[in-house]
C-alpha positions in Angstrom: -5.8 26.0 -4.8 -6.3 22.6 -3.1 -4.1 21.9 -0.2 -2.2 18.5 -0.4 -3.2 16.3 2.5 -0.6 14.8 4.9 -1.9 11.3 4.4 -3.0 9.7 1.0 -3.9 6.2 0.0 -1.5 4.4 -2.1 -1.5 0.9 -3.5 0.5 -1.3 -1.3 4.0 -3.0 -2.4 3.1 -6.8 -3.2 5.1 -9.0 -1.0 7.1 -11.7 -2.4 5.9 -15.2 -1.0 8.2 -17.5 -3.2 9.2 -18.3 -6.4 8.5 -21.2 -8.7 10.7 -22.2 -12.1 8.8 -23.4 -15.3 11.7 -24.5 -17.7 14.0 -21.0 -17.9 11.5 -18.8 -16.3 11.1 -17.7 -13.2 7.4 -16.6 -11.5 7.2 -15.1 -8.2 4.4 -15.4 -6.2 3.1 -12.4 -4.1 0.6 -12.0 -1.5 -2.7 -10.1 -2.4 -2.1 -6.5 -2.8 -3.8 -3.8 -0.7 -3.5 -0.4 0.5 -1.0 1.6 2.4 -1.0 5.0 4.0 1.7 7.7 2.7 2.8 10.5 4.9 3.2 13.3 2.7 4.9 15.3 5.5 7.6 12.5 6.4 8.0 11.0 2.7 7.2 7.3 3.6 4.6 4.5 3.7 2.9 3.6 7.2 3.7 0.0 7.9 -0.2 -1.4 8.2 -1.9 -2.6 5.1 -5.5 -2.5 4.5 -7.2 -5.1 2.8 -9.7 -2.7 1.2 -10.1 1.1 0.2 -12.9 1.7 2.6 -10.6 0.5 5.4 -7.8 2.6 4.3 -9.8 5.8 3.5 -11.6 5.7 6.8 -8.0 5.8 8.6 -6.7 8.3 6.3 -9.6 10.7 7.1 -9.1 10.2 10.6 -5.4 11.0 10.5 -5.7 14.0 8.1 -8.5 15.4 10.9 
């Protein structure tokens, strides 16, 4: 049976940077998505956003040691 790691990589939640209207539709503009680390023990995302998966993976491995 595989043990669940305390920290895992999850896609970051896009942050809205504004919105624009086109006729009757609204389009939201979001910042580029990166990656967050999720703490399975505390049940929350860590605040730091990593731009690429390799950075997130390195930090995730470091925290899980």
